[in-house]
C-alpha atoms as an extended CHARMM CRD file, in Angstrom:
* protein
*
        92  EXT
         1         1  MET       CA              9.7290000000       21.7020000000       20.4310000000  PROA      1               0.0000000000
         2         2  TYR       CA              8.0740000000       18.2790000000       20.4800000000  PROA      2               0.0000000000
         3         3  TYR       CA              4.8400000000       19.6880000000       21.9670000000  PROA      3               0.0000000000
         4         4  PHE       CA              4.7660000000       22.5350000000       19.4380000000  PROA      4               0.0000000000
         5         5  ILE       CA              5.0510000000       20.1140000000       16.4860000000  PROA      5               0.0000000000
         6         6  MET       CA              2.3620000000       17.8220000000       18.0190000000  PROA      6               0.0000000000
         7         7  ALA       CA              0.0980000000       20.8170000000       18.5760000000  PROA      7               0.0000000000
         8         8  LEU       CA              0.5810000000       21.9120000000       14.9420000000  PROA      8               0.0000000000
         9         9  ILE       CA             -0.1930000000       18.4480000000       13.6650000000  PROA      9               0.0000000000
        10        10  ASN       CA             -3.3000000000       18.2800000000       15.8590000000  PROA      10              0.0000000000
        11        11  ALA       CA             -4.4050000000       21.6730000000       14.5610000000  PROA      11              0.0000000000
        12        12  VAL       CA             -4.0680000000       20.4350000000       10.9770000000  PROA      12              0.0000000000
        13        13  TYR       CA             -6.1420000000       17.3660000000       12.0010000000  PROA      13              0.0000000000
        14        14  VAL       CA             -8.9310000000       19.6470000000       13.3050000000  PROA      14              0.0000000000
        15        15  VAL       CA             -8.8970000000       21.8990000000       10.2280000000  PROA      15              0.0000000000
        16        16  LEU       CA             -9.0110000000       18.9030000000        7.8460000000  PROA      16              0.0000000000
        17        17  PHE       CA            -11.8420000000       17.4020000000        9.8760000000  PROA      17              0.0000000000
        18        18  LEU       CA            -13.7760000000       20.7020000000        9.5920000000  PROA      18              0.0000000000
        19        19  ARG       CA            -13.2240000000       20.6450000000        5.8180000000  PROA      19              0.0000000000
        20        20  VAL       CA            -14.6510000000       17.1290000000        5.6320000000  PROA      20              0.0000000000
        21        21  ILE       CA            -17.6910000000       18.1230000000        7.7060000000  PROA      21              0.0000000000
        22        22  LEU       CA            -18.2300000000       21.2570000000        5.5980000000  PROA      22              0.0000000000
        23        23  SER       CA            -18.0860000000       19.1750000000        2.4120000000  PROA      23              0.0000000000
        24        24  TRP       CA            -21.1780000000       17.2800000000        3.5700000000  PROA      24              0.0000000000
        25        25  PHE       CA            -23.2600000000       20.4370000000        3.5620000000  PROA      25              0.0000000000
        26        26  ARG       CA            -23.9330000000       23.0390000000        0.9090000000  PROA      26              0.0000000000
        27        27  VAL       CA            -22.1000000000       25.9230000000        2.3570000000  PROA      27              0.0000000000
        28        28  GLY       CA            -20.9500000000       28.5780000000       -0.0580000000  PROA      28              0.0000000000
        29        29  THR       CA            -17.3420000000       29.6770000000       -0.1550000000  PROA      29              0.0000000000
        30        30  GLU       CA            -18.4710000000       33.2560000000        0.2570000000  PROA      30              0.0000000000
        31        31  ASN       CA            -18.7160000000       32.5800000000        4.0070000000  PROA      31              0.0000000000
        32        32  PRO       CA            -15.4190000000       33.8740000000        5.5430000000  PROA      32              0.0000000000
        33        33  PHE       CA            -15.0940000000       30.8830000000        7.8920000000  PROA      33              0.0000000000
        34        34  VAL       CA            -15.5400000000       28.4050000000        5.0630000000  PROA      34              0.0000000000
        35        35  ARG       CA            -13.1290000000       30.3570000000        2.8470000000  PROA      35              0.0000000000
        36        36  ILE       CA            -10.3850000000       30.2840000000        5.5710000000  PROA      36              0.0000000000
        37        37  ILE       CA            -10.8660000000       26.5160000000        6.0700000000  PROA      37              0.0000000000
        38        38  TYR       CA            -10.6240000000       25.8530000000        2.3800000000  PROA      38              0.0000000000
        39        39  GLU       CA             -7.6160000000       28.1160000000        1.9590000000  PROA      39              0.0000000000
        40        40  MET       CA             -5.8120000000       26.3700000000        4.8400000000  PROA      40              0.0000000000
        41        41  THR       CA             -6.4850000000       22.8260000000        3.6370000000  PROA      41              0.0000000000
        42        42  GLU       CA             -6.2610000000       23.1650000000       -0.1330000000  PROA      42              0.0000000000
        43        43  PRO       CA             -2.3900000000       23.2350000000       -0.1220000000  PROA      43              0.0000000000
        44        44  ILE       CA             -2.4880000000       19.8880000000        1.6680000000  PROA      44              0.0000000000
        45        45  LEU       CA             -5.2470000000       18.2220000000       -0.3480000000  PROA      45              0.0000000000
        46        46  SER       CA             -4.4900000000       19.5040000000       -3.8310000000  PROA      46              0.0000000000
        47        47  PRO       CA             -1.2080000000       17.6140000000       -4.3050000000  PROA      47              0.0000000000
        48        48  ILE       CA             -2.7950000000       14.4710000000       -2.9910000000  PROA      48              0.0000000000
        49        49  ARG       CA             -5.6760000000       14.8450000000       -5.4450000000  PROA      49              0.0000000000
        50        50  MET       CA             -3.2600000000       15.2900000000       -8.3900000000  PROA      50              0.0000000000
        51        51  LEU       CA             -1.4160000000       12.0800000000       -7.3720000000  PROA      51              0.0000000000
        52        52  ILE       CA             -4.7470000000       10.2230000000       -7.1240000000  PROA      52              0.0000000000
        53        53  GLU       CA             -5.8550000000       11.5120000000      -10.5500000000  PROA      53              0.0000000000
        54        54  LYS       CA             -2.6390000000       10.2820000000      -12.1120000000  PROA      54              0.0000000000
        55        55  SER       CA             -3.0660000000        6.8380000000      -10.5020000000  PROA      55              0.0000000000
        56        56  ILE       CA             -5.3910000000        4.0380000000      -11.4960000000  PROA      56              0.0000000000
        57        57  PHE       CA             -7.8690000000        5.2020000000       -8.8260000000  PROA      57              0.0000000000
        58        58  GLY       CA             -8.4460000000        8.5730000000      -10.5240000000  PROA      58              0.0000000000
        59        59  GLY       CA            -10.2280000000        7.1010000000      -13.4490000000  PROA      59              0.0000000000
        60        60  ARG       CA             -9.7590000000        8.0160000000      -17.0820000000  PROA      60              0.0000000000
        61        61  LYS       CA            -12.7580000000       10.1490000000      -17.9180000000  PROA      61              0.0000000000
        62        62  GLY       CA            -14.9470000000       11.5140000000      -15.0800000000  PROA      62              0.0000000000
        63        63  GLY       CA            -12.3410000000       11.9120000000      -12.3710000000  PROA      63              0.0000000000
        64        64  MET       CA            -12.8730000000       10.7370000000       -8.8250000000  PROA      64              0.0000000000
        65        65  ILE       CA            -16.3100000000        9.6970000000       -7.7150000000  PROA      65              0.0000000000
        66        66  LEU       CA            -15.3530000000        9.9840000000       -4.0570000000  PROA      66              0.0000000000
        67        67  ASP       CA            -12.6380000000       12.3570000000       -2.8740000000  PROA      67              0.0000000000
        68        68  ILE       CA            -10.3780000000       10.2710000000       -0.6360000000  PROA      68              0.0000000000
        69        69  SER       CA             -7.6700000000       12.9110000000       -0.3710000000  PROA      69              0.0000000000
        70        70  PRO       CA             -8.6600000000       13.8860000000        3.2440000000  PROA      70              0.0000000000
        71        71  LEU       CA             -8.3840000000       10.2100000000        4.2430000000  PROA      71              0.0000000000
        72        72  ILE       CA             -4.8930000000       10.0190000000        2.7700000000  PROA      72              0.0000000000
        73        73  ALA       CA             -3.9550000000       13.2980000000        4.4360000000  PROA      73              0.0000000000
        74        74  PHE       CA             -5.0780000000       11.8800000000        7.7980000000  PROA      74              0.0000000000
        75        75  ILE       CA             -2.9490000000        8.7670000000        7.2210000000  PROA      75              0.0000000000
        76        76  LEU       CA              0.0500000000       10.8900000000        6.2550000000  PROA      76              0.0000000000
        77        77  LEU       CA             -0.3770000000       13.0650000000        9.3230000000  PROA      77              0.0000000000
        78        78  GLN       CA             -0.5570000000       10.0220000000       11.5290000000  PROA      78              0.0000000000
        79        79  LEU       CA              2.6830000000        8.6880000000        9.9770000000  PROA      79              0.0000000000
        80        80  LEU       CA              4.3270000000       12.0720000000       10.5260000000  PROA      80              0.0000000000
        81        81  GLN       CA              3.1590000000       12.1580000000       14.0970000000  PROA      81              0.0000000000
        82        82  ASN       CA              4.5420000000        8.6760000000       14.7260000000  PROA      82              0.0000000000
        83        83  TYR       CA              7.8500000000        9.6270000000       13.1090000000  PROA      83              0.0000000000
        84        84  VAL       CA              8.2310000000       12.7520000000       15.2080000000  PROA      84              0.0000000000
        85        85  THR       CA              7.4270000000       10.8010000000       18.3690000000  PROA      85              0.0000000000
        86        86  MET       CA              9.9640000000        8.1450000000       17.4540000000  PROA      86              0.0000000000
        87        87  ILE       CA             12.6640000000       10.7470000000       16.7520000000  PROA      87              0.0000000000
        88        88  MET       CA             12.0150000000       12.5240000000       20.0560000000  PROA      88              0.0000000000
        89        89  ARG       CA             11.9110000000        9.2830000000       21.9950000000  PROA      89              0.0000000000
        90        90  TYR       CA             14.8530000000        7.4750000000       20.5040000000  PROA      90              0.0000000000
        91        91  GLY       CA             16.9420000000       10.2070000000       18.9670000000  PROA      91              0.0000000000
        92        92  ASN       CA             18.3790000000       10.0490000000       15.4690000000  PROA      92              0.0000000000
């Protein structure tokens, strides 16, 4: 079970990383590969963006200048990975 959870977390890392790389280029969402990547990552990034917009970092008028939601998602995934490892190593 541990290896399955770790593989799932690592897969999410890869998909998020692909999303970040794709955001650097002008690739249209009509591309099926790009659409799948966006559809897989948007449920993760959208709630984080909403929390950022409600915070002082979201700004009042123009929204975010730089989208840091993938960075926060990477940090949360790392915390989740550490937590799962700790649970599996030391028990409840």
